[in-house]
N, CA, C and O atoms as a GROMACS GRO file, in nm:
protein
  532
    1MET      N    1  -0.140   1.177   5.175
    1MET     CA    2  -0.190   1.211   5.038
    1MET      C    3  -0.080   1.158   4.915
    1MET      O    4  -0.111   1.108   4.807
    2LYS      N    5   0.039   1.183   4.959
    2LYS     CA    6   0.153   1.142   4.857
    2LYS      C    7   0.160   0.993   4.849
    2LYS      O    8   0.194   0.941   4.743
    3LYS      N    9   0.130   0.919   4.955
    3LYS     CA   10   0.126   0.773   4.964
    3LYS      C   11   0.023   0.733   4.864
    3LYS      O   12   0.042   0.655   4.771
    4GLN      N   13  -0.104   0.803   4.897
    4GLN     CA   14  -0.194   0.744   4.804
    4GLN      C   15  -0.186   0.759   4.662
    4GLN      O   16  -0.227   0.675   4.582
    5LEU      N   17  -0.128   0.876   4.630
    5LEU     CA   18  -0.104   0.901   4.495
    5LEU      C   19  -0.001   0.810   4.441
    5LEU      O   20  -0.016   0.766   4.327
    6LEU      N   21   0.102   0.777   4.509
    6LEU     CA   22   0.200   0.677   4.468
    6LEU      C   23   0.143   0.534   4.453
    6LEU      O   24   0.181   0.458   4.364
    7ILE      N   25   0.058   0.504   4.535
    7ILE     CA   26  -0.020   0.374   4.522
    7ILE      C   27  -0.113   0.350   4.409
    7ILE      O   28  -0.129   0.242   4.354
    8LEU      N   29  -0.182   0.478   4.376
    8LEU     CA   30  -0.260   0.491   4.257
    8LEU      C   31  -0.163   0.472   4.131
    8LEU      O   32  -0.179   0.380   4.051
    9THR      N   33  -0.059   0.570   4.120
    9THR     CA   34   0.030   0.537   4.024
    9THR      C   35   0.076   0.400   3.988
    9THR      O   36   0.078   0.360   3.872
   10ILE      N   37   0.108   0.340   4.079
   10ILE     CA   38   0.159   0.201   4.069
   10ILE      C   39   0.062   0.114   4.015
   10ILE      O   40   0.088   0.034   3.926
   11ALA      N   41  -0.063   0.131   4.076
   11ALA     CA   42  -0.176   0.048   4.044
   11ALA      C   43  -0.210   0.072   3.895
   11ALA      O   44  -0.235  -0.028   3.827
   12ALA      N   45  -0.212   0.204   3.831
   12ALA     CA   46  -0.236   0.233   3.703
   12ALA      C   47  -0.134   0.168   3.615
   12ALA      O   48  -0.165   0.104   3.516
   13THR      N   49  -0.007   0.188   3.655
   13THR     CA   50   0.101   0.134   3.580
   13THR      C   51   0.087  -0.022   3.561
   13THR      O   52   0.100  -0.073   3.450
   14ALA      N   53   0.057  -0.100   3.681
   14ALA     CA   54   0.036  -0.243   3.662
   14ALA      C   55  -0.058  -0.292   3.583
   14ALA      O   56  -0.038  -0.384   3.503
   15PHE      N   57  -0.189  -0.219   3.603
   15PHE     CA   58  -0.292  -0.239   3.509
   15PHE      C   59  -0.287  -0.194   3.347
   15PHE      O   60  -0.354  -0.239   3.254
   16ALA      N   61  -0.197  -0.102   3.349
   16ALA     CA   62  -0.190  -0.053   3.186
   16ALA      C   63  -0.108  -0.186   3.121
   16ALA      O   64  -0.126  -0.205   3.001
   17GLY      N   65  -0.042  -0.255   3.174
   17GLY     CA   66   0.040  -0.356   3.127
   17GLY      C   67  -0.065  -0.487   3.093
   17GLY      O   68  -0.033  -0.576   3.015
   18CYS      N   69  -0.190  -0.483   3.162
   18CYS     CA   70  -0.267  -0.585   3.171
   18CYS      C   71  -0.378  -0.567   3.042
   18CYS      O   72  -0.439  -0.662   2.993
   19ALA      N   73  -0.389  -0.447   3.002
   19ALA     CA   74  -0.483  -0.406   2.907
   19ALA      C   75  -0.482  -0.491   2.773
   19ALA      O   76  -0.376  -0.518   2.717
   20LYS      N   77  -0.596  -0.530   2.727
   20LYS     CA   78  -0.608  -0.607   2.599
   20LYS      C   79  -0.549  -0.524   2.477
   20LYS      O   80  -0.564  -0.402   2.468
   21PRO      N   81  -0.493  -0.587   2.401
   21PRO     CA   82  -0.436  -0.528   2.283
   21PRO      C   83  -0.560  -0.489   2.190
   21PRO      O   84  -0.666  -0.551   2.200
   22SER      N   85  -0.544  -0.395   2.109
   22SER     CA   86  -0.640  -0.344   2.011
   22SER      C   87  -0.680  -0.446   1.935
   22SER      O   88  -0.599  -0.513   1.872
   23PRO      N   89  -0.836  -0.473   1.932
   23PRO     CA   90  -0.881  -0.566   1.839
   23PRO      C   91  -0.885  -0.530   1.692
   23PRO      O   92  -0.948  -0.600   1.611
   24ILE      N   93  -0.812  -0.414   1.654
   24ILE     CA   94  -0.816  -0.370   1.525
   24ILE      C   95  -0.666  -0.380   1.471
   24ILE      O   96  -0.565  -0.342   1.531
   25GLY      N   97  -0.673  -0.436   1.351
   25GLY     CA   98  -0.549  -0.453   1.278
   25GLY      C   99  -0.536  -0.354   1.172
   25GLY      O  100  -0.638  -0.311   1.119
   26LEU      N  101  -0.413  -0.309   1.132
   26LEU     CA  102  -0.393  -0.212   1.032
   26LEU      C  103  -0.298  -0.273   0.939
   26LEU      O  104  -0.200  -0.333   0.983
   27VAL      N  105  -0.319  -0.261   0.811
   27VAL     CA  106  -0.249  -0.314   0.695
   27VAL      C  107  -0.203  -0.204   0.600
   27VAL      O  108  -0.283  -0.146   0.526
   28ASP      N  109  -0.053  -0.173   0.602
   28ASP     CA  110  -0.018  -0.082   0.520
   28ASP      C  111   0.001  -0.108   0.376
   28ASP      O  112   0.113  -0.140   0.335
   29VAL      N  113  -0.102  -0.097   0.296
   29VAL     CA  114  -0.114  -0.134   0.147
   29VAL      C  115  -0.007  -0.072   0.080
   29VAL      O  116   0.065  -0.140   0.006
   30ASN      N  117   0.014   0.048   0.097
   30ASN     CA  118   0.128   0.125   0.005
   30ASN      C  119   0.244   0.041   0.021
   30ASN      O  120   0.301  -0.004  -0.079
   31ARG      N  121   0.293   0.009   0.166
   31ARG     CA  122   0.419  -0.058   0.179
   31ARG      C  123   0.420  -0.195   0.100
   31ARG      O  124   0.517  -0.234   0.034
   32ILE      N  125   0.301  -0.263   0.116
   32ILE     CA  126   0.303  -0.404   0.040
   32ILE      C  127   0.322  -0.387  -0.098
   32ILE      O  128   0.411  -0.449  -0.156
   33VAL      N  129   0.246  -0.309  -0.156
   33VAL     CA  130   0.268  -0.291  -0.316
   33VAL      C  131   0.395  -0.237  -0.368
   33VAL      O  132   0.434  -0.254  -0.484
   34THR      N  133   0.462  -0.164  -0.265
   34THR     CA  134   0.598  -0.105  -0.299
   34THR      C  135   0.695  -0.226  -0.277
   34THR      O  136   0.796  -0.225  -0.347
   35ASN      N  137   0.679  -0.325  -0.194
   35ASN     CA  138   0.774  -0.431  -0.175
   35ASN      C  139   0.730  -0.558  -0.249
   35ASN      O  140   0.798  -0.660  -0.237
   36TRP      N  141   0.623  -0.558  -0.321
   36TRP     CA  142   0.575  -0.693  -0.373
   36TRP      C  143   0.614  -0.717  -0.516
   36TRP      O  144   0.556  -0.656  -0.606
   37PRO      N  145   0.706  -0.797  -0.539
   37PRO     CA  146   0.747  -0.809  -0.673
   37PRO      C  147   0.637  -0.848  -0.773
   37PRO      O  148   0.635  -0.792  -0.883
   38LEU      N  149   0.550  -0.935  -0.743
   38LEU     CA  150   0.425  -0.955  -0.836
   38LEU      C  151   0.369  -0.841  -0.876
   38LEU      O  152   0.354  -0.818  -0.996
   39TYR      N  153   0.328  -0.754  -0.779
   39TYR     CA  154   0.258  -0.622  -0.795
   39TYR      C  155   0.333  -0.546  -0.894
   39TYR      O  156   0.283  -0.497  -0.995
   40GLN      N  157   0.464  -0.536  -0.858
   40GLN     CA  158   0.554  -0.454  -0.951
   40GLN      C  159   0.560  -0.503  -1.090
   40GLN      O  160   0.556  -0.426  -1.185
   41GLN      N  161   0.569  -0.624  -1.103
   41GLN     CA  162   0.568  -0.684  -1.259
   41GLN      C  163   0.446  -0.642  -1.333
   41GLN      O  164   0.450  -0.602  -1.450
   42TYR      N  165   0.323  -0.656  -1.253
   42TYR     CA  166   0.199  -0.621  -1.333
   42TYR      C  167   0.194  -0.465  -1.364
   42TYR      O  168   0.137  -0.415  -1.461
   43GLN      N  169   0.268  -0.389  -1.256
   43GLN     CA  170   0.261  -0.238  -1.300
   43GLN      C  171   0.348  -0.207  -1.423
   43GLN      O  172   0.322  -0.121  -1.508
   44THR      N  173   0.458  -0.290  -1.422
   44THR     CA  174   0.561  -0.246  -1.535
   44THR      C  175   0.482  -0.306  -1.664
   44THR      O  176   0.475  -0.236  -1.765
   45GLN      N  177   0.434  -0.412  -1.660
   45GLN     CA  178   0.353  -0.464  -1.782
   45GLN      C  179   0.233  -0.377  -1.835
   45GLN      O  180   0.211  -0.362  -1.956
   46LEU      N  181   0.162  -0.324  -1.744
   46LEU     CA  182   0.064  -0.219  -1.779
   46LEU      C  183   0.125  -0.104  -1.837
   46LEU      O  184   0.069  -0.057  -1.937
   47LEU      N  185   0.231  -0.048  -1.792
   47LEU     CA  186   0.287   0.079  -1.856
   47LEU      C  187   0.321   0.022  -1.996
   47LEU      O  188   0.268   0.077  -2.092
   48ILE      N  189   0.405  -0.083  -2.018
   48ILE     CA  190   0.452  -0.125  -2.143
   48ILE      C  191   0.332  -0.150  -2.240
   48ILE      O  192   0.340  -0.122  -2.360
   49ASP      N  193   0.218  -0.206  -2.182
   49ASP     CA  194   0.086  -0.212  -2.288
   49ASP      C  195   0.029  -0.080  -2.310
   49ASP      O  196  -0.021  -0.057  -2.420
   50GLN      N  197   0.028   0.006  -2.225
   50GLN     CA  198  -0.022   0.133  -2.249
   50GLN      C  199   0.076   0.204  -2.347
   50GLN      O  200   0.026   0.264  -2.442
   51GLN      N  201   0.185   0.202  -2.337
   51GLN     CA  202   0.284   0.271  -2.455
   51GLN      C  203   0.265   0.200  -2.564
   51GLN      O  204   0.253   0.272  -2.663
   52SER      N  205   0.258   0.086  -2.585
   52SER     CA  206   0.228   0.002  -2.701
   52SER      C  207   0.107   0.040  -2.785
   52SER      O  208   0.106   0.050  -2.907
   53ILE      N  209  -0.003   0.063  -2.695
   53ILE     CA  210  -0.138   0.121  -2.761
   53ILE      C  211  -0.096   0.255  -2.805
   53ILE      O  212  -0.115   0.292  -2.921
   54ALA      N  213  -0.043   0.323  -2.722
   54ALA     CA  214  -0.027   0.475  -2.760
   54ALA      C  215   0.042   0.490  -2.891
   54ALA      O  216   0.001   0.567  -2.977
   55GLN      N  217   0.156   0.409  -2.905
   55GLN     CA  218   0.257   0.425  -3.013
   55GLN      C  219   0.210   0.333  -3.129
   55GLN      O  220   0.285   0.327  -3.227
   56SER      N  221   0.098   0.263  -3.129
   56SER     CA  222   0.044   0.196  -3.245
   56SER      C  223  -0.003   0.279  -3.347
   56SER      O  224  -0.037   0.394  -3.319
   57LYS      N  225  -0.008   0.233  -3.472
   57LYS     CA  226  -0.063   0.316  -3.587
   57LYS      C  227  -0.195   0.271  -3.601
   57LYS      O  228  -0.241   0.288  -3.713
   58SER      N  229  -0.268   0.219  -3.518
   58SER     CA  230  -0.413   0.186  -3.511
   58SER      C  231  -0.504   0.318  -3.504
   58SER      O  232  -0.468   0.421  -3.447
   59SER      N  233  -0.626   0.303  -3.570
   59SER     CA  234  -0.714   0.417  -3.556
   59SER      C  235  -0.725   0.452  -3.410
   59SER      O  236  -0.670   0.388  -3.320
   60ASP      N  237  -0.810   0.573  -3.391
   60ASP     CA  238  -0.821   0.625  -3.250
   60ASP      C  239  -0.934   0.531  -3.197
   60ASP      O  240  -0.931   0.498  -3.078
   61ALA      N  241  -1.037   0.486  -3.283
   61ALA     CA  242  -1.147   0.396  -3.233
   61ALA      C  243  -1.085   0.257  -3.178
   61ALA      O  244  -1.124   0.201  -3.075
   62ALA      N  245  -0.990   0.214  -3.254
   62ALA     CA  246  -0.922   0.076  -3.226
   62ALA      C  247  -0.832   0.089  -3.102
   62ALA      O  248  -0.829   0.001  -3.016
   63LYS      N  249  -0.756   0.208  -3.093
   63LYS     CA  250  -0.690   0.234  -2.968
   63LYS      C  251  -0.757   0.239  -2.848
   63LYS      O  252  -0.708   0.200  -2.742
   64ALA      N  253  -0.899   0.301  -2.862
   64ALA     CA  254  -0.980   0.313  -2.755
   64ALA      C  255  -1.028   0.176  -2.709
   64ALA      O  256  -1.039   0.141  -2.591
   65ALA      N  257  -1.058   0.096  -2.829
   65ALA     CA  258  -1.115  -0.044  -2.770
   65ALA      C  259  -1.004  -0.131  -2.697
   65ALA      O  260  -1.028  -0.202  -2.600
   66GLN      N  261  -0.868  -0.114  -2.762
   66GLN     CA  262  -0.753  -0.170  -2.703
   66GLN      C  263  -0.745  -0.117  -2.547
   66GLN      O  264  -0.733  -0.201  -2.458
   67GLU      N  265  -0.751  -0.013  -2.522
   67GLU     CA  266  -0.728   0.064  -2.396
   67GLU      C  267  -0.843   0.020  -2.302
   67GLU      O  268  -0.816   0.012  -2.182
   68GLN      N  269  -0.966  -0.008  -2.343
   68GLN     CA  270  -1.071  -0.048  -2.274
   68GLN      C  271  -1.056  -0.210  -2.234
   68GLN      O  272  -1.096  -0.253  -2.125
   69ALA      N  273  -1.005  -0.281  -2.319
   69ALA     CA  274  -0.972  -0.422  -2.292
   69ALA      C  275  -0.858  -0.428  -2.192
   69ALA      O  276  -0.860  -0.510  -2.100
   70LEU      N  277  -0.760  -0.343  -2.210
   70LEU     CA  278  -0.649  -0.345  -2.118
   70LEU      C  279  -0.701  -0.291  -1.979
   70LEU      O  280  -0.639  -0.335  -1.882
   71GLN      N  281  -0.792  -0.213  -1.957
   71GLN     CA  282  -0.834  -0.170  -1.818
   71GLN      C  283  -0.915  -0.291  -1.771
   71GLN      O  284  -0.904  -0.332  -1.656
   72LYS      N  285  -0.994  -0.345  -1.858
   72LYS     CA  286  -1.083  -0.476  -1.802
   72LYS      C  287  -0.973  -0.586  -1.764
   72LYS      O  288  -0.997  -0.658  -1.667
   73LYS      N  289  -0.879  -0.598  -1.821
   73LYS     CA  290  -0.773  -0.697  -1.774
   73LYS      C  291  -0.710  -0.673  -1.663
   73LYS      O  292  -0.702  -0.762  -1.579
   74TYR      N  293  -0.659  -0.560  -1.645
   74TYR     CA  294  -0.618  -0.522  -1.514
   74TYR      C  295  -0.685  -0.499  -1.394
   74TYR      O  296  -0.632  -0.505  -1.283
   75ALA      N  297  -0.813  -0.472  -1.416
   75ALA     CA  298  -0.914  -0.466  -1.304
   75ALA      C  299  -0.924  -0.600  -1.249
   75ALA      O  300  -0.923  -0.620  -1.128
   76GLY      N  301  -0.933  -0.708  -1.349
   76GLY     CA  302  -0.938  -0.851  -1.303
   76GLY      C  303  -0.812  -0.877  -1.214
   76GLY      O  304  -0.816  -0.923  -1.100
   77ILE      N  305  -0.702  -0.840  -1.282
   77ILE     CA  306  -0.570  -0.868  -1.187
   77ILE      C  307  -0.571  -0.787  -1.045
   77ILE      O  308  -0.527  -0.840  -0.944
   78THR      N  309  -0.616  -0.676  -1.046
   78THR     CA  310  -0.618  -0.585  -0.935
   78THR      C  311  -0.705  -0.660  -0.819
   78THR      O  312  -0.667  -0.668  -0.702
   79GLN      N  313  -0.830  -0.713  -0.870
   79GLN     CA  314  -0.910  -0.785  -0.792
   79GLN      C  315  -0.838  -0.906  -0.740
   79GLN      O  316  -0.856  -0.936  -0.622
   80GLN      N  317  -0.758  -0.978  -0.816
   80GLN     CA  318  -0.678  -1.101  -0.772
   80GLN      C  319  -0.585  -1.053  -0.669
   80GLN      O  320  -0.588  -1.112  -0.560
   81LEU      N  321  -0.505  -0.960  -0.684
   81LEU     CA  322  -0.399  -0.909  -0.614
   81LEU      C  323  -0.468  -0.850  -0.469
   81LEU      O  324  -0.410  -0.867  -0.362
   82THR      N  325  -0.577  -0.790  -0.477
   82THR     CA  326  -0.633  -0.736  -0.361
   82THR      C  327  -0.690  -0.868  -0.260
   82THR      O  328  -0.674  -0.870  -0.138
   83GLN      N  329  -0.758  -0.970  -0.336
   83GLN     CA  330  -0.798  -1.086  -0.263
   83GLN      C  331  -0.676  -1.158  -0.203
   83GLN      O  332  -0.694  -1.213  -0.094
   84GLN      N  333  -0.555  -1.166  -0.258
   84GLN     CA  334  -0.438  -1.213  -0.191
   84GLN      C  335  -0.404  -1.139  -0.068
   84GLN      O  336  -0.366  -1.208   0.027
   85ILE      N  337  -0.410  -1.011  -0.055
   85ILE     CA  338  -0.374  -0.929   0.055
   85ILE      C  339  -0.483  -0.952   0.151
   85ILE      O  340  -0.446  -0.979   0.266
   86ARG      N  341  -0.610  -0.948   0.126
   86ARG     CA  342  -0.726  -0.984   0.227
   86ARG      C  343  -0.710  -1.115   0.288
   86ARG      O  344  -0.730  -1.131   0.408
   87ASP      N  345  -0.669  -1.224   0.195
   87ASP     CA  346  -0.660  -1.359   0.248
   87ASP      C  347  -0.549  -1.365   0.356
   87ASP      O  348  -0.565  -1.425   0.463
   88ALA      N  349  -0.451  -1.310   0.326
   88ALA     CA  350  -0.338  -1.303   0.414
   88ALA      C  351  -0.374  -1.226   0.554
   88ALA      O  352  -0.351  -1.269   0.667
   89ALA      N  353  -0.435  -1.107   0.523
   89ALA     CA  354  -0.472  -1.046   0.654
   89ALA      C  355  -0.578  -1.115   0.724
   89ALA      O  356  -0.586  -1.097   0.846
   90SER      N  357  -0.658  -1.191   0.666
   90SER     CA  358  -0.767  -1.259   0.735
   90SER      C  359  -0.694  -1.366   0.818
   90SER      O  360  -0.737  -1.387   0.932
   91LYS      N  361  -0.597  -1.432   0.776
   91LYS     CA  362  -0.527  -1.531   0.855
   91LYS      C  363  -0.458  -1.470   0.965
   91LYS      O  364  -0.470  -1.521   1.077
   92VAL      N  365  -0.385  -1.362   0.948
   92VAL     CA  366  -0.315  -1.295   1.054
   92VAL      C  367  -0.423  -1.240   1.152
   92VAL      O  368  -0.398  -1.248   1.272
   93ALA      N  369  -0.522  -1.194   1.116
   93ALA     CA  370  -0.626  -1.147   1.203
   93ALA      C  371  -0.690  -1.260   1.295
   93ALA      O  372  -0.721  -1.246   1.413
   94ALA      N  373  -0.704  -1.363   1.225
   94ALA     CA  374  -0.761  -1.482   1.306
   94ALA      C  375  -0.658  -1.532   1.411
   94ALA      O  376  -0.694  -1.566   1.524
   95LYS      N  377  -0.525  -1.537   1.368
   95LYS     CA  378  -0.422  -1.583   1.457
   95LYS      C  379  -0.402  -1.487   1.571
   95LYS      O  380  -0.366  -1.528   1.681
   96LYS      N  381  -0.422  -1.365   1.547
   96LYS     CA  382  -0.405  -1.267   1.654
   96LYS      C  383  -0.539  -1.223   1.733
   96LYS      O  384  -0.537  -1.142   1.826
   97ASP      N  385  -0.651  -1.283   1.686
   97ASP     CA  386  -0.780  -1.262   1.756
   97ASP      C  387  -0.816  -1.108   1.741
   97ASP      O  388  -0.860  -1.038   1.832
   98LEU      N  389  -0.790  -1.064   1.607
   98LEU     CA  390  -0.828  -0.940   1.569
   98LEU      C  391  -0.992  -0.935   1.526
   98LEU      O  392  -1.041  -1.031   1.469
   99LYS      N  393  -1.068  -0.823   1.556
   99LYS     CA  394  -1.208  -0.823   1.511
   99LYS      C  395  -1.218  -0.747   1.394
   99LYS      O  396  -1.321  -0.763   1.329
  100LEU      N  397  -1.126  -0.662   1.349
  100LEU     CA  398  -1.144  -0.592   1.243
  100LEU      C  399  -1.002  -0.546   1.184
  100LEU      O  400  -0.915  -0.509   1.262
  101VAL      N  401  -0.980  -0.548   1.040
  101VAL     CA  402  -0.857  -0.503   0.996
  101VAL      C  403  -0.886  -0.411   0.877
  101VAL      O  404  -0.958  -0.441   0.781
  102VAL      N  405  -0.825  -0.301   0.895
  102VAL     CA  406  -0.850  -0.186   0.804
  102VAL      C  407  -0.712  -0.145   0.743
  102VAL      O  408  -0.605  -0.179   0.793
  103THR      N  409  -0.723  -0.072   0.634
  103THR     CA  410  -0.587  -0.020   0.574
  103THR      C  411  -0.544   0.112   0.652
  103THR      O  412  -0.619   0.203   0.686
  104LYS      N  413  -0.409   0.101   0.673
  104LYS     CA  414  -0.355   0.196   0.767
  104LYS      C  415  -0.363   0.353   0.696
  104LYS      O  416  -0.362   0.454   0.766
  105GLU      N  417  -0.370   0.357   0.575
  105GLU     CA  418  -0.388   0.493   0.520
  105GLU      C  419  -0.511   0.555   0.548
  105GLU      O  420  -0.618   0.511   0.505
  106GLY      N  421  -0.498   0.670   0.630
  106GLY     CA  422  -0.622   0.738   0.671
  106GLY      C  423  -0.651   0.720   0.820
  106GLY      O  424  -0.739   0.793   0.866
  107VAL      N  425  -0.589   0.633   0.904
  107VAL     CA  426  -0.608   0.609   1.039
  107VAL      C  427  -0.507   0.683   1.102
  107VAL      O  428  -0.388   0.663   1.080
  108GLY      N  429  -0.559   0.782   1.192
  108GLY     CA  430  -0.477   0.874   1.272
  108GLY      C  431  -0.402   0.802   1.381
  108GLY      O  432  -0.287   0.841   1.400
  109TYR      N  433  -0.444   0.706   1.455
  109TYR     CA  434  -0.391   0.648   1.567
  109TYR      C  435  -0.443   0.516   1.593
  109TYR      O  436  -0.530   0.483   1.513
  110GLY      N  437  -0.417   0.437   1.675
  110GLY     CA  438  -0.440   0.310   1.725
  110GLY      C  439  -0.449   0.200   1.627
  110GLY      O  440  -0.424   0.216   1.508
  111GLY      N  441  -0.487   0.083   1.680
  111GLY     CA  442  -0.469  -0.035   1.603
  111GLY      C  443  -0.336  -0.109   1.619
  111GLY      O  444  -0.244  -0.059   1.683
  112VAL      N  445  -0.328  -0.222   1.564
  112VAL     CA  446  -0.216  -0.307   1.569
  112VAL      C  447  -0.164  -0.319   1.406
  112VAL      O  448  -0.233  -0.358   1.312
  113ASP      N  449  -0.020  -0.272   1.402
  113ASP     CA  450   0.020  -0.288   1.260
  113ASP      C  451   0.048  -0.430   1.239
  113ASP      O  452   0.143  -0.481   1.298
  114ILE      N  453  -0.036  -0.507   1.150
  114ILE     CA  454   0.010  -0.640   1.101
  114ILE      C  455   0.073  -0.648   0.970
  114ILE      O  456   0.085  -0.763   0.928
  115THR      N  457   0.116  -0.553   0.893
  115THR     CA  458   0.176  -0.544   0.776
  115THR      C  459   0.278  -0.647   0.772
  115THR      O  460   0.262  -0.744   0.698
  116PRO      N  461   0.389  -0.635   0.849
  116PRO     CA  462   0.479  -0.740   0.844
  116PRO      C  463   0.440  -0.867   0.848
  116PRO      O  464   0.504  -0.944   0.776
  117ASP      N  465   0.342  -0.918   0.919
  117ASP     CA  466   0.289  -1.049   0.926
  117ASP      C  467   0.230  -1.091   0.797
  117ASP      O  468   0.245  -1.204   0.749
  118VAL      N  469   0.155  -0.984   0.736
  118VAL     CA  470   0.083  -1.023   0.606
  118VAL      C  471   0.201  -1.035   0.497
  118VAL      O  472   0.194  -1.125   0.413
  119GLU      N  473   0.296  -0.956   0.498
  119GLU     CA  474   0.402  -0.959   0.397
  119GLU      C  475   0.476  -1.097   0.421
  119GLU      O  476   0.521  -1.159   0.324
  120LYS      N  477   0.487  -1.139   0.535
  120LYS     CA  478   0.536  -1.278   0.562
  120LYS      C  479   0.462  -1.373   0.484
  120LYS      O  480   0.515  -1.433   0.391
  121LEU      N  481   0.343  -1.390   0.517
  121LEU     CA  482   0.245  -1.494   0.444
  121LEU      C  483   0.256  -1.484   0.310
  121LEU      O  484   0.245  -1.584   0.239
  122MET      N  485   0.278  -1.373   0.264
  122MET     CA  486   0.266  -1.344   0.119
  122MET      C  487   0.414  -1.364   0.062
  122MET      O  488   0.419  -1.356  -0.061
  123ASP      N  489   0.532  -1.387   0.125
  123ASP     CA  490   0.662  -1.398   0.097
  123ASP      C  491   0.713  -1.281   0.018
  123ASP      O  492   0.768  -1.287  -0.092
  124ILE      N  493   0.683  -1.150   0.104
  124ILE     CA  494   0.734  -1.030   0.053
  124ILE      C  495   0.827  -0.982   0.142
  124ILE      O  496   0.792  -0.968   0.259
  125SER      N  497   0.958  -0.947   0.105
  125SER     CA  498   1.062  -0.889   0.176
  125SER      C  499   1.061  -0.730   0.155
  125SER      O  500   1.049  -0.669   0.048
  126GLU      N  501   1.076  -0.681   0.277
  126GLU     CA  502   1.058  -0.525   0.277
  126GLU      C  503   1.203  -0.480   0.199
  126GLU      O  504   1.310  -0.539   0.213
  127LYS      N  505   1.180  -0.377   0.125
  127LYS     CA  506   1.306  -0.307   0.068
  127LYS      C  507   1.345  -0.217   0.162
  127LYS      O  508   1.261  -0.158   0.230
  128ALA      N  509   1.468  -0.197   0.176
  128ALA     CA  510   1.523  -0.085   0.248
  128ALA      C  511   1.480   0.047   0.197
  128ALA      O  512   1.487   0.073   0.077
  129THR      N  513   1.432   0.138   0.295
  129THR     CA  514   1.411   0.253   0.246
  129THR      C  515   1.487   0.363   0.290
  129THR      O  516   1.544   0.337   0.396
  130PRO      N  517   1.509   0.483   0.244
  130PRO     CA  518   1.594   0.563   0.282
  130PRO      C  519   1.532   0.631   0.412
  130PRO      O  520   1.410   0.647   0.420
  131THR      N  521   1.614   0.668   0.509
  131THR     CA  522   1.555   0.761   0.616
  131THR      C  523   1.554   0.894   0.612
  131THR      O  524   1.650   0.953   0.562
  132SER      N  525   1.456   0.955   0.657
  132SER     CA  526   1.452   1.098   0.639
  132SER      C  527   1.522   1.160   0.776
  132SER      O  528   1.502   1.113   0.889
  133LYS      N  529   1.607   1.273   0.748
  133LYS     CA  530   1.683   1.324   0.859
  133LYS      C  531   1.609   1.450   0.910
  133LYS      O  532   1.654   1.513   1.006
   0.00000   0.00000   0.00000
């Protein structure tokens, strides 16, 4: 009985190494935007633009119109940045033969984290983050 259990354990261990990797890729969007200088530049400029509108001596109606124009402008920029992440993730997924790529946020477990590969394609360097003790 012990011999059969040992053989089964060895076989299971051997086959575990042969299992196909997950066909699902994960991208940590929070990490990307934290480390992406282009995104950070747009965020900083958005804050400056919002403060400028708030501090202007324009009428409330004019401020509302400026704020709406600003939202429209940054919605377009957000779409462009999102598309850049999607394009990079698509290239990595094709290279790694992944069938699906989802954002890491909200995923409990599983999948292959392709964030470093996506960052590499986008020329993003990871910033050092403090480790929690």
